[in-house]
Structures are given as structure tokens and as C-alpha cells.
DSSP file (Angstrom, degrees, kcal/mol; ACC not computed):
  #  RESIDUE AA STRUCTURE BP1 BP2  ACC     N-H-->O    O-->H-N    N-H-->O    O-->H-N    TCO  KAPPA ALPHA  PHI   PSI    X-CA   Y-CA   Z-CA
    1    1 A L              0   0    0      0, 0.0    26,-0.0     0, 0.0     0, 0.0   0.000 360.0 360.0 360.0 -30.1 -111.1  -84.0  -81.1
    2    2 A V     >  +     0   0    0      3,-0.1     4,-1.4     2,-0.1     5,-0.1   0.789 360.0  53.9-105.1 -40.9 -112.0  -83.4  -77.5
    3    3 A G  H  > S+     0   0    0      1,-0.2     4,-2.3     2,-0.2     5,-0.2   0.902 103.1  50.8 -69.1 -46.1 -110.9  -79.8  -76.8
    4    4 A L  H  > S+     0   0    0      1,-0.2     4,-2.7     2,-0.2     5,-0.2   0.924 110.2  47.5 -65.8 -46.0 -112.6  -77.8  -79.5
    5    5 A P  H  > S+     0   0    0      0, 0.0     4,-2.3     0, 0.0    -1,-0.2   0.913 113.0  50.5 -60.8 -38.6 -116.1  -79.2  -79.0
    6    6 A V  H  X S+     0   0    0     -4,-1.4     4,-1.7     2,-0.2    -2,-0.2   0.920 111.7  48.6 -63.1 -42.5 -115.8  -78.6  -75.2
    7    7 A Y  H  X S+     0   0    0     -4,-2.3     4,-1.7     1,-0.2    -1,-0.2   0.947 113.3  45.4 -62.0 -49.4 -114.6  -75.0  -75.8
    8    8 A F  H  < S+     0   0    0     -4,-2.7     4,-0.4     1,-0.2    -1,-0.2   0.861 115.8  46.2 -67.2 -35.0 -117.4  -74.2  -78.2
    9    9 A F  H  < S+     0   0    0     -4,-2.3     4,-0.3    -5,-0.2    -1,-0.2   0.780 120.3  37.5 -77.7 -25.5 -120.1  -75.7  -76.0
   10   10 A T  H  X S+     0   0    0     -4,-1.7     4,-2.6    -5,-0.2     5,-0.5   0.592  92.8  81.3-104.1 -11.4 -118.9  -74.1  -72.8
   11   11 A R  H  X S+     0   0    0     -4,-1.7     4,-0.9     1,-0.2    -1,-0.1   0.831  94.5  49.2 -69.6 -28.7 -117.8  -70.6  -73.8
   12   12 A G  H  4 S+     0   0    0     -4,-0.4    -1,-0.2     2,-0.1    -2,-0.1   0.841 117.5  40.3 -74.3 -31.8 -121.3  -69.2  -73.8
   13   13 A A  H  4 S+     0   0    0     -4,-0.3    -2,-0.2    -3,-0.2    -1,-0.1   0.886 131.7  18.7 -86.2 -41.5 -122.1  -70.7  -70.3
   14   14 A I  H  < S-     0   0    0     -4,-2.6     4,-0.3     1,-0.3    -3,-0.2   0.493 111.5-101.1-112.7  -4.5 -118.9  -70.1  -68.3
   15   15 A G     X  -     0   0    0     -4,-0.9     4,-1.8    -5,-0.5    -1,-0.3  -0.171  34.8 -79.1 101.9 162.0 -117.1  -67.4  -70.3
   16   16 A N  H  > S+     0   0    0      2,-0.2     4,-2.1     1,-0.2     5,-0.2   0.937 123.0  44.2 -67.5 -50.8 -114.2  -67.4  -72.8
   17   17 A S  H  > S+     0   0    0      1,-0.2     4,-2.2     2,-0.2    -1,-0.2   0.885 115.0  48.7 -68.2 -37.8 -111.2  -67.7  -70.5
   18   18 A A  H  > S+     0   0    0     -4,-0.3     4,-2.3     2,-0.2    -1,-0.2   0.881 110.7  51.6 -67.7 -36.8 -112.8  -70.4  -68.3
   19   19 A A  H  X S+     0   0    0     -4,-1.8     4,-2.4     2,-0.2    -2,-0.2   0.883 109.5  50.3 -66.4 -37.8 -113.7  -72.4  -71.4
   20   20 A V  H  X S+     0   0    0     -4,-2.1     4,-2.6     2,-0.2    -2,-0.2   0.925 111.2  48.0 -65.9 -43.7 -110.1  -72.1  -72.7
   21   21 A L  H  X S+     0   0    0     -4,-2.2     4,-2.5     2,-0.2    -2,-0.2   0.892 112.5  49.0 -64.0 -39.1 -108.7  -73.4  -69.3
   22   22 A L  H  X S+     0   0    0     -4,-2.3     4,-2.2     2,-0.2    -1,-0.2   0.906 111.0  50.5 -64.8 -41.4 -111.2  -76.2  -69.3
   23   23 A M  H  X S+     0   0    0     -4,-2.4     4,-1.8     2,-0.2    -2,-0.2   0.920 112.1  46.8 -62.0 -44.2 -110.2  -77.1  -72.9
   24   24 A I  H  X S+     0   0    0     -4,-2.6     4,-1.7     1,-0.2    -2,-0.2   0.919 111.8  51.1 -64.4 -43.6 -106.5  -77.1  -72.0
   25   25 A G  H  < S+     0   0    0     -4,-2.5    -1,-0.2     1,-0.2    -2,-0.2   0.863 112.5  45.9 -62.7 -36.7 -107.2  -79.2  -68.9
   26   26 A L  H  X S+     0   0    0     -4,-2.2     4,-0.5     1,-0.2    -1,-0.2   0.807 114.3  47.9 -75.9 -29.4 -109.1  -81.8  -70.8
   27   27 A M  H  X S+     0   0    0     -4,-1.8     4,-2.4    -5,-0.2     5,-0.2   0.726  93.0  77.8 -84.5 -21.2 -106.6  -82.0  -73.6
   28   28 A M  H  X S+     0   0    0     -4,-1.7     4,-2.7     1,-0.2     5,-0.2   0.898  91.9  49.6 -60.7 -44.5 -103.5  -82.3  -71.4
   29   29 A P  H  > S+     0   0    0      0, 0.0     4,-2.6     0, 0.0    -1,-0.2   0.911 112.6  48.6 -61.6 -38.9 -103.9  -86.1  -70.6
   30   30 A F  H  X S+     0   0    0     -4,-0.5     4,-1.6     2,-0.2    -2,-0.2   0.910 112.4  48.3 -65.4 -41.0 -104.4  -86.9  -74.2
   31   31 A F  H  X S+     0   0    0     -4,-2.4     4,-2.2     2,-0.2     5,-0.3   0.908 111.3  51.4 -63.6 -41.9 -101.3  -84.9  -75.2
   32   32 A F  H  X S+     0   0    0     -4,-2.7     4,-2.6     1,-0.2    11,-0.2   0.941 110.8  46.7 -60.5 -49.0  -99.3  -86.6  -72.4
   33   33 A F  H  < S+     0   0    0     -4,-2.6    10,-0.4     1,-0.2    11,-0.3   0.797 114.9  48.5 -65.9 -27.3 -100.3  -90.1  -73.6
   34   34 A A  H  < S+     0   0    0     -4,-1.6    -1,-0.2    -5,-0.2    -2,-0.2   0.853 122.8  28.8 -79.2 -34.7  -99.5  -89.1  -77.2
   35   35 A M  H  < S+     0   0    0     -4,-2.2     2,-0.2    -5,-0.1    -2,-0.2   0.748  94.2  95.4-102.1 -26.6  -96.0  -87.6  -76.6
   36   36 A Y     <  +     0   0    0     -4,-2.6     7,-1.1    -5,-0.3     2,-0.3  -0.472  41.5 162.6 -77.5 135.3  -94.5  -89.3  -73.5
   37   37 A E  E     -A   42   0A   0     -2,-0.2     2,-0.4     5,-0.2    -3,-0.0  -0.967  12.3-175.5-150.1 134.4  -92.2  -92.2  -74.0
   38   38 A R  E >  S-A   41   0A   0      3,-2.5     3,-2.0    -2,-0.3    -2,-0.0  -0.994  72.9 -11.0-135.9 128.6  -89.7  -93.7  -71.5
   39   39 A D  T 3  S-     0   0    0     -2,-0.4    -1,-0.1     1,-0.3     0, 0.0   0.834 128.4 -55.7  53.4  36.7  -87.2  -96.5  -72.3
   40   40 A G  T 3  S+     0   0    0      1,-0.2    -1,-0.3     0, 0.0    -3,-0.0   0.528 115.6 113.5  78.3   5.7  -89.0  -97.1  -75.6
   41   41 A Q  E <   -A   38   0A   0     -3,-2.0    -3,-2.5     2,-0.0    -1,-0.2  -0.921  63.5-128.5-112.5 134.6  -92.4  -97.7  -74.0
   42   42 A P  E  >  -A   37   0A   0      0, 0.0     4,-1.8     0, 0.0     3,-0.4  -0.267  33.6-100.7 -71.8 167.8  -95.3  -95.3  -74.4
   43   43 A A  H  > S+     0   0    0     -7,-1.1     4,-2.6   -10,-0.4     5,-0.2   0.811 119.1  60.4 -61.9 -31.9  -97.2  -94.0  -71.4
   44   44 A E  H  > S+     0   0    0    -11,-0.3     4,-2.4     1,-0.2    -1,-0.2   0.923 107.2  44.8 -63.4 -43.1 -100.0  -96.5  -71.8
   45   45 A K  H  > S+     0   0    0     -3,-0.4     4,-2.7     2,-0.2    -1,-0.2   0.886 112.7  51.1 -69.2 -37.9  -97.7  -99.5  -71.4
   46   46 A I  H  X S+     0   0    0     -4,-1.8     4,-2.3     2,-0.2    -2,-0.2   0.928 112.4  46.8 -63.3 -44.0  -95.9  -97.8  -68.4
   47   47 A L  H  X S+     0   0    0     -4,-2.6     4,-2.3     2,-0.2    -2,-0.2   0.907 112.6  50.0 -63.7 -42.1  -99.2  -97.2  -66.7
   48   48 A K  H  X S+     0   0    0     -4,-2.4     4,-2.4    -5,-0.2    -2,-0.2   0.919 111.4  48.5 -62.3 -44.2 -100.4 -100.8  -67.4
   49   49 A N  H  X S+     0   0    0     -4,-2.7     4,-2.2     2,-0.2    -2,-0.2   0.891 111.7  49.2 -65.0 -39.7  -97.1 -102.2  -66.0
   50   50 A R  H  X S+     0   0    0     -4,-2.3     4,-2.3     2,-0.2    -1,-0.2   0.905 111.5  48.9 -66.9 -40.7  -97.4 -100.1  -62.9
   51   51 A L  H  X S+     0   0    0     -4,-2.3     4,-2.7     2,-0.2     5,-0.3   0.909 111.1  50.2 -64.9 -41.0 -101.0 -101.1  -62.3
   52   52 A R  H  X S+     0   0    0     -4,-2.4     4,-2.1     1,-0.2    -2,-0.2   0.903 110.8  50.2 -62.0 -40.2 -100.1 -104.7  -62.8
   53   53 A Y  H  < S+     0   0    0     -4,-2.2    -2,-0.2     1,-0.2    -1,-0.2   0.905 116.7  40.2 -64.6 -41.5  -97.2 -104.4  -60.3
   54   54 A K  H  < S+     0   0    0     -4,-2.3    -2,-0.2    -5,-0.1    -1,-0.2   0.866 124.3  34.7 -76.5 -36.6  -99.5 -102.7  -57.7
   55   55 A L  H  < S+     0   0    0     -4,-2.7    -3,-0.2    -5,-0.2    -2,-0.2   0.779  99.0  80.2 -95.8 -28.9 -102.6 -104.8  -58.1
   56   56 A W  S  < S-     0   0    0     -4,-2.1     2,-0.0    -5,-0.3     0, 0.0  -0.405  93.7 -88.0 -78.6 157.6 -101.4 -108.4  -58.9
   57   57 A P        -     0   0    0      0, 0.0    -1,-0.1     0, 0.0    -2,-0.1  -0.331  28.2-142.6 -65.6 146.6 -100.1 -110.7  -56.1
   58   58 A K  S    S+     0   0    0     -4,-0.1     2,-0.2    -3,-0.1    -2,-0.0   0.834  77.5  77.4 -81.0 -33.5  -96.5 -110.4  -55.2
   59   59 A D        -     0   0    0      1,-0.0     0, 0.0     2,-0.0     0, 0.0  -0.555  68.8-149.2 -82.6 144.5  -95.8 -114.0  -54.5
   60   60 A R        -     0   0    0     -2,-0.2    -2,-0.0     1,-0.1    -1,-0.0  -0.945   5.3-163.3-114.2 115.8  -95.4 -116.3  -57.5
   61   61 A P        +     0   0    0      0, 0.0     2,-0.4     0, 0.0    -1,-0.1   0.776  67.4  85.5 -71.6 -24.0  -96.5 -119.9  -56.9
   62   62 A Y        -     0   0    0      0, 0.0     2,-0.4     0, 0.0    -2,-0.1  -0.627  57.6-175.0 -82.9 131.8  -94.6 -121.3  -59.9
   63   63 A R        -     0   0    0     -2,-0.4     2,-0.2     0, 0.0     0, 0.0  -0.983  19.1-132.1-124.7 138.5  -91.0 -122.3  -59.3
   64   64 A T        -     0   0    0     -2,-0.4     2,-0.5     1,-0.0     0, 0.0  -0.561  21.0-121.7 -83.6 152.4  -88.6 -123.4  -62.0
   65   65 A D        -     0   0    0     -2,-0.2     2,-0.9     4,-0.0     3,-0.1  -0.839  20.6-129.1 -94.2 127.7  -86.4 -126.5  -61.4
   66   66 A N     >  -     0   0    0     -2,-0.5     4,-2.1     1,-0.2     5,-0.2  -0.667  19.5-164.8 -78.2 107.2  -82.7 -125.8  -61.7
   67   67 A L  H  > S+     0   0    0     -2,-0.9     4,-2.3     1,-0.2    -1,-0.2   0.884  85.9  51.0 -62.1 -41.3  -81.6 -128.5  -64.1
   68   68 A Y  H  > S+     0   0    0      1,-0.2     4,-2.3     2,-0.2    -1,-0.2   0.867 108.9  51.2 -67.9 -36.0  -77.9 -128.1  -63.3
   69   69 A K  H  > S+     0   0    0      2,-0.2     4,-2.3     1,-0.2    -1,-0.2   0.918 111.7  46.5 -67.1 -42.6  -78.5 -128.3  -59.6
   70   70 A S  H  X S+     0   0    0     -4,-2.1     4,-2.3     2,-0.2    -2,-0.2   0.887 112.5  50.5 -68.3 -37.0  -80.5 -131.5  -59.9
   71   71 A M  H  X S+     0   0    0     -4,-2.3     4,-2.3     2,-0.2    -2,-0.2   0.919 111.5  48.5 -64.2 -42.6  -77.8 -133.0  -62.3
   72   72 A S  H  X S+     0   0    0     -4,-2.3     4,-2.4     1,-0.2    -2,-0.2   0.900 110.9  50.6 -63.9 -41.0  -75.1 -132.1  -59.8
   73   73 A K  H  X S+     0   0    0     -4,-2.3     4,-2.2     2,-0.2    -1,-0.2   0.906 110.8  48.4 -64.8 -41.7  -77.0 -133.7  -56.9
   74   74 A K  H  X S+     0   0    0     -4,-2.3     4,-2.2     2,-0.2    -1,-0.2   0.903 111.9  50.2 -63.5 -41.0  -77.6 -136.9  -58.9
   75   75 A E  H  X S+     0   0    0     -4,-2.3     4,-2.4     2,-0.2    -2,-0.2   0.909 110.1  49.7 -65.0 -42.0  -73.9 -137.0  -59.8
   76   76 A V  H  X S+     0   0    0     -4,-2.4     4,-2.4     1,-0.2    -1,-0.2   0.912 112.0  47.5 -64.7 -42.6  -72.8 -136.5  -56.2
   77   77 A T  H  X S+     0   0    0     -4,-2.2     4,-2.3     2,-0.2    -1,-0.2   0.877 110.9  52.2 -67.2 -35.5  -75.1 -139.3  -54.9
   78   78 A K  H  X S+     0   0    0     -4,-2.2     4,-2.0     2,-0.2    -2,-0.2   0.924 111.7  46.0 -64.8 -43.7  -73.9 -141.6  -57.6
   79   79 A I  H  X S+     0   0    0     -4,-2.4     4,-2.4     1,-0.2    -2,-0.2   0.901 112.1  51.6 -65.1 -41.1  -70.3 -141.0  -56.7
   80   80 A A  H  X S+     0   0    0     -4,-2.4     4,-2.3     1,-0.2    -1,-0.2   0.895 109.2  50.0 -64.5 -39.6  -71.1 -141.4  -53.0
   81   81 A K  H  X S+     0   0    0     -4,-2.3     4,-2.2     2,-0.2    -1,-0.2   0.903 110.7  49.9 -65.1 -40.4  -72.8 -144.7  -53.6
   82   82 A K  H  X S+     0   0    0     -4,-2.0     4,-2.5     1,-0.2    -2,-0.2   0.918 111.8  48.3 -63.5 -42.8  -69.8 -146.0  -55.6
   83   83 A Q  H  X S+     0   0    0     -4,-2.4     4,-2.0     1,-0.2    -2,-0.2   0.898 113.3  46.0 -66.9 -40.5  -67.4 -145.0  -52.9
   84   84 A T  H  < S+     0   0    0     -4,-2.3     4,-0.5     2,-0.2    -1,-0.2   0.876 116.1  45.9 -71.5 -34.9  -69.4 -146.6  -50.1
   85   85 A A  H  < S+     0   0    0     -4,-2.2     4,-0.3    -5,-0.2     3,-0.3   0.875 117.6  43.7 -72.9 -37.0  -69.9 -149.8  -52.2
   86   86 A G  H  < S+     0   0    0     -4,-2.5     3,-0.4    -5,-0.2     4,-0.4   0.791 111.6  51.3 -79.6 -29.1  -66.2 -150.0  -53.2
   87   87 A S  S  < S+     0   0    0     -4,-2.0    -1,-0.2    -5,-0.2    -2,-0.2   0.515  86.8  83.7 -89.8  -3.8  -64.6 -149.2  -49.9
   88   88 A S  S    S+     0   0    0     -4,-0.5    -1,-0.2    -3,-0.3    -2,-0.1   0.862 102.5  30.2 -68.8 -34.0  -66.5 -151.8  -47.8
   89   89 A G  S    S+     0   0    0     -3,-0.4     2,-0.3    -4,-0.3    -1,-0.2   0.582 108.5  79.6 -99.9 -11.3  -64.1 -154.6  -48.7
   90   90 A K  S    S-     0   0    0     -4,-0.4     2,-0.3     1,-0.0     3,-0.0  -0.686  78.4-118.9-101.0 149.8  -60.9 -152.7  -49.2
   91   91 A A        -     0   0    0     -2,-0.3     2,-0.1     1,-0.1    -2,-0.1  -0.611  39.0-105.3 -80.4 145.2  -58.5 -151.4  -46.5
   92   92 A S        -     0   0    0     -2,-0.3     2,-0.1     1,-0.1    -1,-0.1  -0.436  36.8-110.4 -72.8 146.3  -58.1 -147.7  -46.4
   93   93 A A        -     0   0    0     -2,-0.1     2,-0.2     1,-0.1    -1,-0.1  -0.416  34.2-103.2 -75.8 150.4  -54.8 -146.3  -47.8
   94   94 A K        -     0   0    0     -2,-0.1     2,-0.4     1,-0.0    -1,-0.1  -0.469  32.3-146.7 -72.4 144.3  -52.3 -144.7  -45.5
   95   95 A K        -     0   0    0     -2,-0.2     2,-0.4    -3,-0.1    -1,-0.0  -0.942  11.6-163.9-114.9 136.8  -52.1 -141.0  -45.5
   96   96 A H        -     0   0    0     -2,-0.4     2,-0.2     6,-0.0     6,-0.1  -0.891  22.0-117.3-117.9 147.0  -48.9 -139.1  -45.0
   97   97 A Q    >   -     0   0    0     -2,-0.4     3,-1.5     4,-0.1     2,-0.1  -0.589  42.8 -97.3 -80.1 147.1  -48.4 -135.5  -44.2
   98   98 A A  T 3  S+     0   0    0     -2,-0.2    -1,-0.1     1,-0.2     3,-0.1  -0.381 105.4  18.6 -66.2 137.1  -46.5 -133.5  -46.8
   99   99 A G  T 3  S+     0   0    0      1,-0.3     2,-0.4    -2,-0.1    -1,-0.2   0.404 100.6 105.8  87.0  -2.7  -42.8 -133.0  -46.1
  100  100 A Q    <   -     0   0    0     -3,-1.5    -1,-0.3     0, 0.0     2,-0.2  -0.889  65.9-126.7-113.2 143.8  -42.5 -135.9  -43.6
  101  101 A K        -     0   0    0     -2,-0.4     2,-0.6    10,-0.1    -4,-0.1  -0.506  26.9-107.3 -84.4 153.8  -40.9 -139.2  -44.3
  102  102 A D    >>  -     0   0    0     -2,-0.2     4,-1.0     1,-0.2     3,-0.8  -0.719  25.3-152.6 -78.6 120.2  -42.6 -142.5  -43.7
  103  103 A Q  T 34 S+     0   0    0     -2,-0.6    -1,-0.2     1,-0.2    -2,-0.0   0.768  90.5  60.9 -69.5 -26.3  -40.9 -144.0  -40.6
  104  104 A S  T 34 S+     0   0    0      1,-0.2    -1,-0.2    -3,-0.0    -2,-0.0   0.780 105.7  47.7 -73.2 -24.3  -41.6 -147.6  -41.6
  105  105 A R  T <4 S+     0   0    0     -3,-0.8    -1,-0.2     2,-0.1    -2,-0.2   0.741  89.5  99.2 -85.5 -25.5  -39.5 -147.2  -44.8
  106  106 A C  S  < S-     0   0    0     -4,-1.0     2,-0.2     1,-0.1     5,-0.1  -0.388  71.3-132.0 -68.1 136.6  -36.5 -145.6  -43.2
  107  107 A K    >   -     0   0    0      1,-0.1     3,-1.7    -2,-0.1     2,-0.1  -0.487  38.2 -82.6 -81.8 158.9  -33.6 -147.9  -42.5
  108  108 A A  T 3  S+     0   0    0      1,-0.3    -1,-0.1    -2,-0.2     3,-0.1  -0.412 115.9  15.0 -63.5 131.3  -32.0 -147.9  -39.1
  109  109 A G  T 3  S+     0   0    0      1,-0.2     2,-0.4    -2,-0.1    -1,-0.3   0.245 105.3 100.6  89.8 -12.7  -29.5 -145.1  -38.8
  110  110 A Q    <         0   0    0     -3,-1.7    -1,-0.2     1,-0.1     0, 0.0  -0.861 360.0 360.0-107.8 142.0  -30.6 -143.2  -41.9
  111  111 A N              0   0    0     -2,-0.4    -1,-0.1    -3,-0.1   -10,-0.1   0.334 360.0 360.0-129.5 360.0  -32.8 -140.2  -41.7
């Protein structure tokens, strides 16, 4: 559609071999866009995506809210509030190291 009219109109002015080279040069981009495909995408889409990547701004102002992170944070604060409210009137429990006996329970002479 592009190559033959260019060839017929230019062969008288620039010569046969130059007209053929011009025709080939003009037809190559159209052939490339018709035949090239990468990862299931035609060349037009690849070119469009690359131009969008180069020309559009890199920073994205929109941020998504992580629902699971906010739920976890709410749960942690709820547990912390319960612990601080519940432990204000109670005495803290004794903590023992593993493998050691409680000296207050041991009777005299027994180990």
C-alpha cells in the first residue's frame, strides 16, 4: 500500500535501484509492526508501554492501605489496653527460671 506507489512515482526521477531501496526503507517499519510480537504483545503495545514508562511521572501519589496491617495494629492496641486496665489492681505473678526450684516451697533440709 505504501511501497509500490513510492516506487512507481520515484523510479523516473531517481533511478530504478534507488527507488527500490527507498521502497524497501519505507516498507520496513510497516513490516516490523505487522510481524513483531513479544510476550504476546504486538509492537504497537510494546512501543506504547515504553513511551508511557519514559514520559509519565515515576512517583505514584496514590497509596493503598494495607488492611491486614491496620487490623493487626488495632488488635495489638486493644490487647494492650486490656492488659493495662486489668493489671492496675492485681499484683504481678512471680516468675521462676526454668530448672530451678522455688526456695520458699522447699522444706528445711530438703533440696
